[in-house]
C-alpha positions in Angstrom: 3.5 10.3 4.7 0.9 9.4 2.1 -2.5 7.9 2.8 -3.0 4.4 1.3 -6.5 3.4 0.0 -7.0 1.1 3.0 -6.3 4.0 5.4 -2.7 3.3 6.4 -0.1 6.0 6.3 2.8 4.9 4.1 5.9 6.6 2.9 6.5 7.2 -0.8 9.0 4.3 -0.8 6.5 1.9 0.6 4.0 3.0 -2.0 6.5 2.2 -4.7 7.4 -1.2 -3.1 4.2 -3.0 -1.9 6.3 -5.9 -0.5 7.7 -3.6 2.1 4.3 -2.5 3.2 3.2 -6.2 3.3 6.1 -7.1 5.5 5.6 -4.2 7.9 1.8 -4.5 8.2 1.0 -8.1 9.1 -2.8 -7.6 9.4 -3.2 -6.1 6.0 -6.1 -7.6 4.3 -5.9 -9.0 0.7 -8.6 -6.5 -0.3 -6.5 -3.7 1.1 -3.5 -4.9 -0.9 -5.5 -5.1 -4.1 -6.7 -1.6 -3.5 -3.1 -0.4 -2.9 -1.9 -2.2 -6.0 -4.7 -0.7 -8.0 -3.7 2.8 -6.8 -0.1 2.1 -7.8 -1.2 1.1 -11.3 -3.2 4.3 -11.6 -0.3 6.4 -10.3 2.1 5.0 -12.9 
């Protein structure tokens, strides 16, 4: 498991596909999603 910027543990597949994380984590804040997307952009 990989640690997301907002503190959740996500699998590498979820890191590559943010929509999966959004579906499985209903209380994810918009700020957390923006941080996650920012991390994805930096990782590319």
